[in-house]
Wavefront OBJ file of the C-alpha trace (Angstrom):
o trace
v 68.289 312.906 168.844
v 68.512 310.790 165.479
v 69.660 307.411 166.288
v 72.108 306.173 163.823
v 72.907 302.325 163.366
v 76.772 302.200 163.325
v 76.778 298.620 161.824
v 73.983 299.630 158.884
v 76.013 302.941 158.233
v 79.182 300.974 157.855
v 77.492 298.483 155.334
v 75.827 301.005 153.570
v 78.979 303.082 153.056
v 81.306 300.095 152.371
v 78.185 298.651 149.803
v 78.713 302.402 148.124
v 82.487 302.097 147.856
v 82.186 298.655 146.458
v 80.066 299.443 144.111
v 82.170 302.297 142.658
v 84.936 299.781 142.712
v 83.074 297.673 140.290
v 82.161 300.567 138.204
v 85.628 301.572 137.805
v 86.470 297.798 137.149
v 83.411 297.636 134.703
v 85.227 300.351 132.881
v 88.652 299.226 132.794
v 87.357 295.800 131.364
v 85.516 298.018 128.528
v 88.783 299.941 127.613
v 90.768 296.476 127.933
v 88.491 294.957 125.345
v 88.452 297.910 122.913
v 92.490 297.676 123.286
v 92.419 294.238 122.630
v 89.940 294.271 119.650
v 92.156 297.461 117.970
v 94.840 294.867 117.232
v 97.484 296.719 118.810
v 98.260 294.567 121.624
v 100.883 291.876 121.882
v 99.793 288.471 122.593
v 102.235 289.311 125.661
v 100.012 292.231 126.553
v 96.715 290.606 126.173
v 97.838 288.134 128.530
v 98.826 290.314 131.068
v 95.778 292.344 131.062
v 93.475 289.351 131.212
v 95.353 288.341 134.613
v 95.161 291.696 136.083
v 91.618 292.102 135.232
v 90.707 288.004 136.742
v 92.831 289.321 139.709
v 91.092 292.317 140.121
v 87.613 290.220 140.038
v 88.992 288.134 142.724
v 89.858 290.686 145.412
v 86.581 292.370 144.666
v 84.512 289.223 145.203
v 86.995 288.049 148.270
v 86.088 291.697 149.954
v 82.450 291.456 149.471
v 82.296 288.334 150.616
v 84.643 288.743 153.776
v 82.681 291.921 154.550
v 79.110 290.643 153.992
v 78.566 293.270 151.355
v 76.981 291.083 148.641
v 73.505 292.460 149.389
v 74.712 295.995 149.761
v 76.793 296.304 146.768
v 74.043 294.791 144.778
v 71.161 296.966 146.087
v 73.404 299.870 145.200
v 74.427 298.839 141.540
v 70.393 297.616 141.053
v 69.539 301.430 142.038
v 72.206 303.093 139.861
v 71.297 300.466 137.016
v 68.027 302.038 137.496
v 69.058 305.588 137.505
v 71.147 305.129 134.407
v 68.492 303.201 132.537
v 66.094 306.580 133.337
v 68.963 308.868 131.974
v 69.376 307.192 128.565
v 65.896 306.572 128.169
v 65.068 310.307 128.889
v 68.257 311.224 126.363
v 67.010 308.181 123.489
v 63.260 309.046 123.972
v 62.601 312.588 125.504
v 59.012 312.712 124.441
v 57.917 309.459 125.925
v 59.570 310.570 129.537
v 57.997 314.186 128.928
v 54.543 312.642 128.434
v 55.123 310.027 131.396
v 56.476 313.350 133.601
v 53.247 314.826 132.668
v 50.856 312.057 133.607
v 52.417 311.560 136.849
v 51.992 315.257 137.457
v 48.289 314.631 136.415
v 47.761 312.103 138.875
v 49.030 314.062 141.957
v 46.410 315.908 144.358
v 46.345 319.382 143.551
v 49.003 321.092 146.496
v 50.937 317.789 146.742
v 55.071 318.380 147.754
v 57.097 316.410 145.676
l 1 2 3 4 5 6 7 8 9 10 11 12 13 14 15 16 17 18 19 20 21 22 23 24 25 26 27 28 29 30 31 32 33 34 35 36 37 38 39 40 41 42 43 44 45 46 47 48 49 50 51 52 53 54 55 56 57 58 59 60 61 62 63 64 65 66 67 68 69 70 71 72 73 74 75 76 77 78 79 80 81 82 83 84 85 86 87 88 89 90 91 92 93 94 95 96 97 98 99 100 101 102 103 104 105 106 107 108 109 110 111 112 113 114
C-alpha cells in the first residue's frame, strides 16, 4: 500500500499551479513591455496596463503567503529554470552538451540502468 501525505500533495500541486501562474504573469509582463516600447499605446493604456500587472503581482504574492506556498513555488520555479537553462544550452551549444552526455555515459558502470 502506498501512503500519500495529503498535506504535501496539496502543497506540491498548489505550488505547481502557482508557479505556472507566475510564468504566465512573466509572459504577460514581457508582452506588456514590448507593447509599451513599441510606442503604440497611449499614456492612459500604459497606466492601466501597469496597474493591472501590479494588482496581479500583489494577488499572486498574497495567495502564496496565505497558503504558505513560497518555498513550494520557488522549488518548482528553480527546477523549471534549471530545465530551461539545459534546453537553451543544448540549442546554443549542442557540441558541448553532446560531449557532456558522452562523458557521463563513459563514467556510468556497464549495465547501469538510466
